[in-house]
N, C-alpha and C positions, 0 to 999 in steps of 0.2 A: 373805513379801517385809517390810522394815522401815516402821513408819508414823515418817515426818517429822512433827515436833516445829516446829510453823507458830509461830515466837519472835514473828515482825512482827503476824500477826493476833493473840495472846494480848497482846501487850502492846496495841493497839490497841482492844481489849476493855477490858482496866483501864483505860486511859487516858479510853473513856466514863465507866466505874463512877463516877474520880472523878470527871469534870465533872459528873455529876448529882448527888454529894455535891456538890461545892463552892456550885455553884447553889444547891441548898437552907440551905447556910450561909448563905448572901449572903441569902437570901430571907428569915431568921429574923432578917437585922442582924448577922449574923458578918461577922469581916474575911476579903477575901479572901485566899489563900494567898501568901506572896512569896519569891520565890528568886533569888537574888543570883549569880553568876558570875561569880571574876574570871580573867583570861586574861593571861598574863604570854608575849609575844613572837608569832610566826609558827610555830608549830609545826602542818607541815600536816594530823595526825589533831588535833593536839588545837582546831582551829579548826572540822574537823566535826564532832565532840563537840557543843563548844558550842553550835554552830549547833542543831544536831539538839535538844539541849538546851533553849533556848529555842523552837523549832518545837512541842516536850510540853508545853512549859509552857501555850502557847498551846490546846491541844488539851483540857488538863485545867481549863482559866478562869482557869490564876493568872497571879498578876502575873509580870514579871521583870525582871530588872537584870543588862546585858552590864559588868564594868568592865574596862576594857583596858591594859594597862598595855607599854613597849616591854622588851627583856631586858635593857634597861641599868640598869631599876628595882633602889635596891637593898632590899639585904633588911630595913633598919629602915624604909625607905617603903612593905616588903609588910607589914609585920608592922602599922602603924601603918595601913592599910588596913583588915587584919582587925579591927585594933580600934575601927576605927569601927563594921563591919558587927554587930560583938559587939553593940555599945551602939545599934544601929538599932532601936527597937522595930517597926519597921512590918517588917524583916524577918526571918522566919521562919526560912530556913536557908539556907545557899549554901555553896560550893565552890570550892576553889582548883585548879584545873585543872591536873594533873601533867602528866607530866616540868615541874621550874621549872629554868630555867636553872642553872648548874654551880656560881654564887656564893654561890645561895641556899638554906640549909641546910631540904630539903623537912619533916625531922622537929618541924622548930622550928617554921616555919610553922601544920604541923599541929597540934601543940599547945597554939599562942597561941590555935587557934580554940573559943570559946564551944561545950560538950558537947551543949547543945542545941540548936545551932543546926550540929551534923554531921552534915549530912543523908547526906555522902559515907561516913560511921559509919568513919573513918582515926582518931579520937583516943582516943588510950590508954583512956579511960576508958569509952566506948564499944564498945571491943574486950574488954577485961575483963568488961565486962559480958554482953559476948553468950559468952566463955567460960565465965559461972559461969552462965548462966541466966536472967541478970535482964535485965527491958525495957529497950533501948536503942535505938539506928540502926543495923541490921545494912548491915555495905557493900553496893554494889548491885549487884555480880555475882552473891555469894554468895546474896542474894533472892531476886533474877530464876531462878538454877537452882529453887531450894527452891520457888518458885512455878508453873515450869513442871512440874516434876515430881509439886506438888499437882495443876495441871489437868490434866492426862493421867491422871490417878489411878495413878501407878506407883509401886507396894508398894516401900519402902522399910524399911519395920521387919524386925529380923532379916537384909537379904541381905549381901552381901560388895560394899563399896565399895573402888575403889582409885582414888585423886585423882593426878594426874602434875602434878606442881610446888609447891614449898612458899611461894611467894611471900606475902607479908602482904597480897596485895588480895585472890589469889583463893584460891592452897590450904590456906593454914593456916585461914581463918575455914571455907572449906567443909569441912574435916575434923572440925574443932570441931559446926559443924550436923549435921554427918550421925550424929552420934556421940550425938547431944544423943535424949535421949527424945520431946521434944514436939516433936521436927522429922524425922530424918532415921531415929534407932532405928535404924540401922547400924554390923555391923561393920565399921569403916575401916582399911585401909592406903595411908599418904600414900609415893608413889615420888617418888625425882628422879634428875637427873643421874649422881647417884656409885652407883646401888640396882645393884648384883649379880643380883638376880633379877626382876629387873624384867618381861621377858616374862610368866613363872611366873606372879603377882601378877596381870599382868591376863588371863591364859587363865581366870582362876580368879573373875573377877570377875563379878556381876550386873548392877554398875554400874560404868562407867568417867566418869570427870569428866577430862580430859586439859585440861590449864592447863601446859603445858610450855612453850609458843612457842618451838616446831620445826613449822614445816611439815611437814605430812603425816608426824608421827613414829609416831602409831599404822598400822597395817596390818593388815593380813586375819589375820595367823599371830598375832595378839597377843589376838584377839577371841573367845570364844566363843560358840556361838549361842545366838540368843535375846537376848544382853546390850543394856543400855542405854546410850548412850554417848551423854555430852555433850561437845562441841565447845565449848572457850571461846577457841582457839588466835584470832587474827588476824593474820598477816601479810601484808604490800605483797609481791607476787611478781611481776618483771618480766613484763609479755606485751604482745608489740607488737601484736596483734590487737586489744586494748581502747583505745578513745579516749583514757583517760588515763593508759597505759602499764604499768596493773598489774591486776592481781585480787589479790583478797583470798582468802588460804587457811588453811586452819582448822588444826589441830592433829592431824586425823586424817585416811586417805584415805579420803577418803568414798566414791569407784566401788566400791573395792574392800570396804570394810566395811560399809556401807550394806547388803546383798543378807542378812550374816549376822543384825543387829539385829531386836530387839525395836520400838527405838524409837532414833531419831537426831535429834542437831540437824545441821541444813547450817549455812554460813559462806559469805556472809553469811547474816542473816533469822533466826539461831537463837537463841541468845546475849545476842549486840548489842543489841536490841530491848530486853532483858528490863530489860538492865542501866540503861537511862534512866527507864522505866517503875520501877523500883524506885526509884528518886531521886523519880519525881514521889508513891509512896507513903512515903518518906520524912518530903519536904515538905507534903505532908498532915498526917502523923501529927503533924510537929512544930508546925504549925501550927493546930490540936486543941488542943494542950499548951497554948500561949501563950493560946489562946482562952478555956482554963479549960472 
């Protein structure tokens, strides 16, 4: 029977470790780490994420600032906000919550963020440094997945790892990290919606990281016995029996896949809490760099 990878408990343990370190930094006269978040509009998912990030800051002993704007903010106004945060000496790191309204060029906003404060790890400078194995901010979801694999002592070196999805936020950075010697040290295959041999590739995998964004895409016939399955998907599926009217569903058909696996992450409670926890790790790293 598979072991469930508990992202919620792991994240709570890491936040407690961070809080302890922050206490020591402040006791030595250092500055309390400060994370700022910019939220544009009223997207339900974004609201929830940002609320959870603010709560995580409290748990870690960080100072947090939330800057809210309506979705009619101009691109120029948002760029000015980014510039102010870049120049604010008290802010160690900040994030601009995506997605942004259609009239704003997301890439332009990302590139305007000072790479030393880019705790989301989306700036091309951080992405490039990550790709060649230099110190950088690793984007939160891939860092969270790496952390889970390490904490559960899951061997990745020399293993065959299949990544489903090629997004800039998860698929691509995950592939880079899993093949790097100092991180995954695995043999990596990236599959996506156009891959002709997707099922065959998955069946040979020791580790499957599903980030394709299609609910219950990975079925039992795609998983070999003993595989490790990491489910990054979170799709809201209508469910009239729930008070909210929906339930969160992953990219993996959990009930039929779980009995085959050695380890599997649930949705919710798997990769999700680790993403926010990684953002806290990056903010602490930024604060330490600024503290010198």
